[in-house]
Wavefront OBJ file of the C-alpha trace (Angstrom):
o trace
v -19.036 -10.037 7.918
v -21.195 -8.316 10.545
v -19.086 -5.145 10.840
v -20.230 -2.030 8.974
v -17.782 0.347 7.179
v -18.157 4.040 6.613
v -16.842 5.471 3.327
v -15.813 9.088 2.765
v -14.399 10.801 -0.272
v -13.519 14.378 -0.542
v -11.804 14.352 -3.999
v -14.243 15.273 -6.756
v -11.853 14.389 -9.557
v -11.693 10.725 -10.475
v -7.877 10.592 -11.234
v -7.045 12.498 -8.073
v -8.149 9.882 -5.477
v -4.582 8.772 -4.469
v -4.019 9.838 -0.862
v -5.496 9.356 2.580
v -6.873 12.916 2.470
v -8.817 12.004 -0.665
v -10.858 8.991 0.524
v -10.995 6.713 3.582
v -13.074 4.034 5.048
v -13.490 3.441 8.746
v -15.115 0.564 10.578
v -18.257 1.790 12.387
v -16.986 0.248 15.559
v -14.072 2.845 15.622
v -16.497 5.816 15.730
v -15.634 7.908 18.817
v -18.183 10.831 18.341
v -19.302 13.885 16.512
v -18.866 17.493 17.509
v -19.506 20.846 15.765
v -16.390 22.694 14.669
v -18.211 25.788 13.035
v -21.734 26.909 12.357
v -21.837 24.705 9.215
v -19.388 21.940 9.937
v -19.448 18.717 11.929
v -16.437 16.639 12.817
v -16.706 12.968 13.036
v -13.921 11.282 15.115
v -12.623 7.755 14.946
v -10.207 5.633 16.912
v -6.864 6.118 15.129
v -5.799 3.561 12.503
v -2.263 3.906 13.878
v -2.860 4.077 17.621
v -0.816 5.542 20.425
v 1.271 8.089 18.508
v 2.831 10.756 20.659
v 3.791 14.265 19.783
v 7.531 14.504 20.507
v 7.280 18.168 21.355
v 4.984 17.742 24.468
v 4.307 14.000 24.815
v 0.687 14.272 24.076
v -1.236 11.615 22.196
v -2.197 12.422 18.570
v -5.463 11.417 17.216
v -5.891 12.833 13.707
v -8.467 10.405 12.381
v -11.491 12.434 11.571
v -13.590 13.743 8.822
v -15.225 17.263 8.490
v -18.614 17.348 6.909
v -20.419 20.449 5.659
v -23.974 20.769 6.963
v -26.722 23.300 7.060
v -26.013 26.280 9.330
v -26.603 25.370 13.026
v -27.983 21.994 11.839
v -25.669 19.882 14.061
v -28.377 18.080 16.081
v -30.324 17.107 12.997
v -27.186 15.984 11.214
v -26.032 13.924 14.158
v -29.419 12.307 14.462
v -29.696 11.511 10.813
v -26.130 10.044 10.784
v -26.892 7.924 13.807
v -29.999 6.506 12.152
v -27.925 5.836 8.936
v -25.261 3.994 10.884
v -27.864 1.913 12.652
v -29.663 0.761 9.581
v -30.631 -2.924 9.380
v -29.343 -3.141 5.804
v -27.296 -6.299 5.232
v -24.778 -4.171 3.083
v -21.754 -3.535 5.298
v -20.691 -0.611 3.087
v -22.214 2.799 4.040
v -21.235 5.626 1.765
v -21.588 8.623 4.093
v -20.113 11.328 1.832
v -18.791 11.046 -1.751
v -17.891 14.320 -3.272
v -16.991 12.574 -6.596
v -20.422 10.988 -7.034
v -22.106 13.954 -5.303
v -24.010 11.544 -2.975
v -24.437 11.777 0.769
v -25.925 9.293 3.094
v -28.206 11.770 4.747
v -29.706 15.053 3.417
v -28.180 17.030 6.256
v -24.653 16.441 4.924
v -24.025 18.513 1.816
v -20.292 18.058 1.218
v -17.069 16.681 2.763
v -14.369 19.240 3.341
v -11.569 17.181 5.205
v -10.351 13.707 5.776
v -7.462 13.425 8.263
v -5.714 10.155 9.055
v -2.672 9.929 11.288
v 0.605 9.176 9.301
v 2.947 6.550 10.515
v 5.711 8.028 12.723
v 9.217 7.050 11.524
l 1 2 3 4 5 6 7 8 9 10 11 12 13 14 15 16 17 18 19 20 21 22 23 24 25 26 27 28 29 30 31 32 33 34 35 36 37 38 39 40 41 42 43 44 45 46 47 48 49 50 51 52 53 54 55 56 57 58 59 60 61 62 63 64 65 66 67 68 69 70 71 72 73 74 75 76 77 78 79 80 81 82 83 84 85 86 87 88 89 90 91 92 93 94 95 96 97 98 99 100 101 102 103 104 105 106 107 108 109 110 111 112 113 114 115 116 117 118 119 120 121 122 123 124
């Protein structure tokens, strides 16, 4: 297995990890980019797990697969650089724990918490 996988968990209670908003894992190859969303937050976007969903109201494509990391105030560049280095490690382990609020561990010092995991739901 040469693919790397990025793990995120926002749920700090062991028994409450039972929904897509609680924990998720994305293949590194689905990473689309990272952008600031506030002075102390960084959004990481991924290709949607359920692709090509459309909003019936206006026909636009929905991509809700992202995570929101808490970082130091105005520390976006350093956080992006640190995450890029983490994702490009030469470790043979394909599992990269980026943010785990239950364990209180973060892959880089610049990420201090995880506030949101959003994964597109199947359209019925």
